[in-house]
N, C-alpha and C positions, 0 to 999 in steps of 0.2 A: 758788895756781895762776894763771898768767897767762891772759888772754883768748885768746891764740894757742893755748895749750895746751888750753883748754876746747874751742875749736872743733875742734882736732885730735881730741880725745877723742870728740866727738859725731859727727863726720863730716858735719855740716851747715854750710852757709854762711848767714849771716844775710841776711834779705830786705832788699832795698834799700827805700828810702823810697817810691820811685815804684811798686814792685811792691805794696806794702801799700795804696796808694791804689787801684790797679787792682782789687785783691782786694775791697776794700770796695764799689767801684762795681759789680762783678759781682754781689755779694750783693744790693745794693739793686735792681739791674735784675731779678734773678730774683724778688725779692719783689714788685716793682711789676708784673711780667709775670703773676705768679700772681694778684695782686689784679685786674688787668685781665681775666684769663681768667675769674675768678670773677664779675666784673661782667657780662661778656658772657654767660656761662652763665646768670646770674640773669635778665638781661634777655630772653634767648632762651626760657627755660622759664617765666617768670612769666606768669600768666594769670588773668583774672577771668571767671567765668561767672555771668551774671545771668539768672535765670529769672523771667519775669513771667506771672502768671495774671490775665487781664483780666476786668473786669465786662462782662457783655452788657447792651446798652441797646436798648430797643424803638425801632424806626424805622418810620414809617408814611408813606404817601403816598396822596392822593386825586386822581385824574386823570380828565378827560373822555375817553371813547372812543366813536367813532362806529361803530355797527353798520349794515351795509348789505349788500344781496344782491350788489352789484357794486362792491367796493372799488377805488378808482382811485388814491388817494394815501396818504401816511403819515398815521397817526392813524386810519385806517379799517380795520375788521376785518370779514371776511365773516360774515354771519349772516342771520337772518330776523326780520321784524317783522310780527306778526299782531294784528288788532283785531276785536272783535265786541261787540254790544250784548245785554245779558241783563236779564231782569225777574224779580223774585220778589215774592210777596205773602203776607201772613200776618196772623192775628189774634193780638195780644199781650194777655195777661191781666196786669193790674197787680198788684203784690204786695199782700198783705193788710195789711201793717204800716201803721198810721196811717189805715186805711180804715174807713168805716162800713158796717154791714150794711143792705142794701136788698133787699126781696123783689120778685121779678119773675115773669113767666111763662116757665118753662123752654121751650126750643125747640130745634129741630134739623131735619136733613134725613131724610125717609123716602122709600123707593122704593115706589110704588104698582104692583102687579102684576095684570095682567088675563089670566087663562088661558082666557077665553071667546072666541067667534068674533065678538063685537060690541064696538064701542067703548063705554066707560062714562064718561059725563059726570058730574062732581062739582062742586057749587057751593062757593063760599067758605064757610068755617066748617063744612064737612062733618066730622062726628065720626070720629075713629079711636081705638080703645080698645086700650091695651096689654094683654098677657096678665097684667100685674101689676094691672090694674084702674084705671090712670091714664088719664084722658080728655084727648085733644088735639084740635085743630081745624085744618083746612087754612087757610093764610093767603090763598090765592087759588083761584079756580075753575080747574078743569083737566079734561082728558079723557084717560082711560087707554086707549091704543089696544088693539084686539083682539090677543090673543096677544103683547102687548108690555108695556112698563113705562115709568114716568116718575118723575123725582125732584121732590119738592115740599117746601116748608117748612111745618112745623106748630108750634103753640105750645100749651102746657098750658091747660086750661080754667080752672085756678085758680092763684092766686099761691102761691109758697112752694117749699120744698125737696122737696116730694112729687113735683114734676115732673122732678127731676134723676135720671133713670133711665138705665141702661145700654142697650146694643144689645138689641133685642127684636123681637117680631112683633106686628102689630096687626090687629084686625078692623074692619070698617066697619059699625057697628050700624044705620045707616039703610038698608042694603040688605036685600033678602029673605034669610032665613036660608039658603036654598038657594044663594044667590050668595056668601055670606060666606066660603066655603071656597075659592072660585076667583077672587075679587077681594079682595085684602088688601094689607097693607103690611108692610115690614120696615125696620129701621134698622141701620146699620153703626156709626155713632158714637153716643156717649152724648148725651142731652139735657142742656143746661146753661142756667143763667140763673135757676133758681128762687130762688137766693140769690146776690146779687151783692155784692161788696165794692167800694164806690164811694169814690173819692177824686179830688182835683184832678189832672188830667193836666198834667205839666210839659213844657217844651221838651226837658229832659234825657231824659225818658221816650221822646219821639219820636226824638231823636237816637240814643239807645242802640239802639232798634229798627232804625233805618236802618243803623246800624253793623253790627248782627248780620246783616242781610240782605246788606249789602255784603261782609262777610267770607265769607259762604256763596257768594255769586256768584263772588268771586275764587277761592275754593278749587275750586269745580266747573269754572270756566272754564279753569283751568290745564291740565287733561287735554284739554279740547276744543280749545284753541288749539295744543297740542303734537302733535296727532294726525298731522300731515304732516311732522314734524321727526324726523330721525335723531338721537336723543339720545345715541347712542354716540359721535357726533362732536361735535355741538353740545350739550355737556353743561353749559353755563352758561345761566342764565335769570334774567330779571327781569320783574316784572309790576307794573302799577298799575291802579287802578279809578277812573274819573272819573264822578261823579254826573251823570246826565242828567235824571232826574225823580224826585220824591218826592210821593206822593199819600196823604193820610190822611183818614179820616172824622171825626177829632176834633181840635179846636183846643186849644192850650195854655190852661189856665185853666178848661176845662170839666170837669164831673164825669163819670166813667165807671168801669166795672169792667174794661173791655177796649177796645181800639181796633184798627181795621184799617189797614194801611199797605202800599202798593205802592212798590217801589223799582226804578229802572232805572239801570244803569251801563254805561259803555263800558269794556271791559277790554282792555288792550294787553299782549301778551307779546313779549319780546325773547329770542331764542335765539342763542347764540354759542359758539365754541370757547374753553373756559375757559383752556387753556394759552396760547393766542395772546394773549389779553387780559392775562393775568398777566405775560407777557414784556414787553408794551408798558409796563405800569405799573411794572414792575421797574426800568426805566431811571430813572424819576422817584424811585424808592426810593433809588437810589444817590446822587441829587442831594441827598437829605436828610442824608447822612452829614456829620459833622464832619471837618475836615481831619485826616489821619493815621489815620482809622478805615476799617474794611472791613466788608462784609456777611458774616456767618458763617452765616446761614440765612434762608430766605424761606418764609413760611407761605402757600403757594399754596392750600392747602385752606381757608384762612380768608378767601379773596377774597370781598368783598361788593359787590354792584352794585345801583343803583337808577336808575330812568328819569328823566332830566332833561327831555327833550323828544322829541317824535315828529313825523316828517314822513310822513303817510300816503301822499301822492302819490309821494314818492321811495322809500317803503318802507324808511325808515331811522330810526334813533333814536340819541340821544346818552345814554350811560350815565355816571353818576358811579361810579367804581370805586375801592374802598378795598383796599389791600394793605399788610400789615405783615411785619416780620421782625426779626432781631436783628443789631446791629452791635457791633463791639468794636475796641479799639485795635490797630493793626498795627505791625510792626517799623519801618515808615518814619515813625512819629509823631515830631514834634519833642520830645515828652516823653521819648523814648528816645534822644535825641542823646547819643552817647558823650562829646562834649566837656563835657557837663554832669555827667558822673560821674567823670571822671579825678581821681585823687588822693583820692577819698572812701573812708572806711571802710565796712565792710559795713553797719553800723547807719545811717550817713548815706545810703547808697544806698537802703536800705529806706524810711527816713522821707521822703526826697525823692520817691520814686516813689509811695508809698502816700498821699501828700498829694493825689493826683488821684483823683477818683471813678471814673475809667476803669479803675483798677487795683485788683484784689481782694487779691492777695497777691504778695510778692516774696521770693526767696531768692537768696543770694550765696555762691559758693564760690571759694576761691583756690587756685592752684597756683604754687609749693609751699605746703604747708599753713601755713607760718609767715608767709606774706605777709599784710600787714595792710591794705593799701590798693589801690585799683584802679590798675593800671599806667598809665603815661603814654602808652604806645604804643597807639593805637586798634585796631590789628590784633591786639592781645593781649586785647581785650575782646570777649567773646561774649555777645550778648543773645538769649535764646530766648523767644518768645511762645507760650505754650501755648494750646490751644483754650479758648474762653470756656465757662464752666460755666453 
């Protein structure tokens, strides 16, 4: 069969050479267009989400704050400054450890009572006999007023523990029997000193006693100094005690079983509005942050203050105020710069970020799921910083 006959039989004309070229070009164009469309779709939907859990870091600041009744400038906060002087005295008994036993004459205070209409003079060494049968003598001469009473010191007639008796009642054997029921003595405190434990008094013993009195003065004066302050408003306070005088009847190196000490201190109390002071120091707290970090919490309840200086004439004081809180990395940190993460795999992102002590944990997710690396377009990268734990 000839070619002419074949073409006639099929009813089709053979494509020209140029048409075949156009046909192939069209197919290539369609394929390229599809590939470009897929690429555009890929780029438009590809996304990396990086979730960061930061480590919280303690941040603290200590700042001076001036408290005054009439604040005029920055750095000054309204408040009140009060001062007063207090004195306490006490007898301190030394511990028995390491001491030697020494007998003495027990002694103490008794109250002489006269129920008659006449004064009753008594000479020194007048005997007073306890109802237990222990004899004591007056240290000094005295006169008991009619229908009155007087306190005097007495000591046991004999050395030893027999004189260490508790509170009791005494008769005065030297008076007529008829007078002994209306002129008599009583004691409220026990007699002590019949047996003493004596050791060398040290400077530390005296310092510890003074410290105990100072602490008691400070504790008691807080209420006294605050009596005119509205503590519902001025709810912050700071105190200090300055030693004015210390007097003792015993020197370091001497032997004794007890010693007397008198302690005088000037106590200053500063009262302020806690919230206002905290806000002022909080500004300095922010200055302690590293670049790219932010404050996540402030511990205002933990604010601490101490008195640095006092101006009694101006009724002002400078406080040293401590405030702390917690800071953490923020989304604006250079560590989370997207340029540093482009093209990295999930594991590379995690290892890069967790190399910093500021970051506790990192997770990475890709869209679509088969994506293996962070997209090159920064607006397709989402970085989320969760709250610090």
